[in-house]
Steps between C-alpha positions, in 0.01 A plus 500: 500500500184377665396856582561607137296210366220572743495868400494419131227246557284749690535756222418240235191391686391860551553577132303198391219594734492852363491362144220261582297773671550728200412223257191415701400866493524507119306177472237629737467822299452297181253268669307802622412606145248643462468703818303787348233545228605440141379710211408345168518742207242425231595698186142529375180667616262352760237263370695357207629145465844574643345673800256217571773240476738715707252538784433127504872429516551763771231343718627143491876559479472753782312245707772241440774747590314607811504862393270748326568572132362838398416551132603830343375575148749700291336516159618678187694454175379143449645387831837670453459753783426234760770267369756777528398567860543132586846501342608813690374385840726391786591132455417398856204272436240753608415608146376237257340553161268341250665412172293434187561416137451871432750636754757223446431391142339726244599836654875424509476369144326806356602802710865600480467776759380297801658611826549143615667187368265203521791258520742680733294717734288227658540184703239250375320319780238281334249496224163460667210486256429481133197698391408428137378750251233422244459600134134582444293643216166677483220245449382681187792346312418168331811318628435247774856370538850641461563316170181657363609844617843454340328404174285815516800722570710348225221552248488874570831625649460813713122487512467370855622702796631427847505715810796535735562701819748711304791501257783277627278349771513130577167451322640670191815287505305177543276567198797609288662170588184308409466682167857408406451137598162459329572710192205735543476878500271679745448873551640614835278740697688617815318640802607669820459201725336159505161632616423718197632229268268242652203735487537554126552129438173432685326767293628354175705809414798267459490138395744334739687543825744314720469559872547328834249222546395634839394830340310356207349187654158650595454629144608167350254308715221741404577456130596864445840384376599169337824341626719337236831428675655509845859612551605268780695186574177299504129548445318701763252307711278809466496457119564128454387495136735775384838376370837652584714660232736207540224253417422706190861469383637834625738385772717810450225709658633373834301399804336824597535759770640438843522679834804448721684648794832684482714700738762770434834360386729439794230371733661227717457148370372392841209742460432388143487138613275581794245679282526230234415237761199707612380520138528123459313449826219727374485307173415182693210665683166377353334834581773690317465265203124549490527879511767498230275284283220753529739757349557267208852435624713188520766450766855495360742549788866423444853580622673839468720355227203363306317831531807675360472266202132594456600867492777434249265301274243782502763762412634286216151433361385861496833631375456273198139611452578871538780479247308291246181708525689831537308590817599847615387677818238770453645850531 
């Protein structure tokens, strides 16, 4: 009996040791993340707002993870091509992606033929920054404030025009939303991209435009465009005298654009939490904060669950706008 007990005991101890070694190996593998460079897919072209924010995030989050994050620009179809590539990547933590209000808000609300599901095909990590857009008019118009512009537009419906980067773009959807909320009617002039739209707004070929603050700021400061409202959660410290849409009574415009990090659905929660912690660490860095401020951005990091709520709110908002304004994709 003693020999039997001793034999059983030896096997039990050996089994426990094997289990502990195996468990330690798994834990060590998880702790080792990341042990190779990470790629960050930015679904827009180099030089734009998403790219600038993405490269800033890559630098600081990579530093906090102790690994290089390499930015890959995959532009096209209003961000849809890059977003699809993020969704179809291996969910191992070595492919991350930038998510924006376009890729995870207006696009899913307007385009029925997207090759990705903004809700199901991604694992939200964290929102990172809010970058406001600004509604601006050509200085030749007599309006000095948004109430004055609304009064002008109501007096002559359809007379005043606005430029957008294209039919069904985020800029188009935002102005359609504003027109419904304010009761005005503007003439939509779509362009092939934000650059041409801004150029014609500066030249006075169109009366108004909404664009990212970072893109328009130099022209606003030079007086080539007149800012009337900021689409953001709060006033921008770069334009402290310009009210938000919310302050003007248009809370349903939302709180502006945001830039966050996502991973392909199925990425291990341990990885999501590790990257989320690195994002929060970056957000506390004074140098990171200063560089974000120069882009006109505000820090808005949160949890994966809260970021999922941000995505859901954007989809709901633009689905309502697209339906009410009958926004259809250009064909």
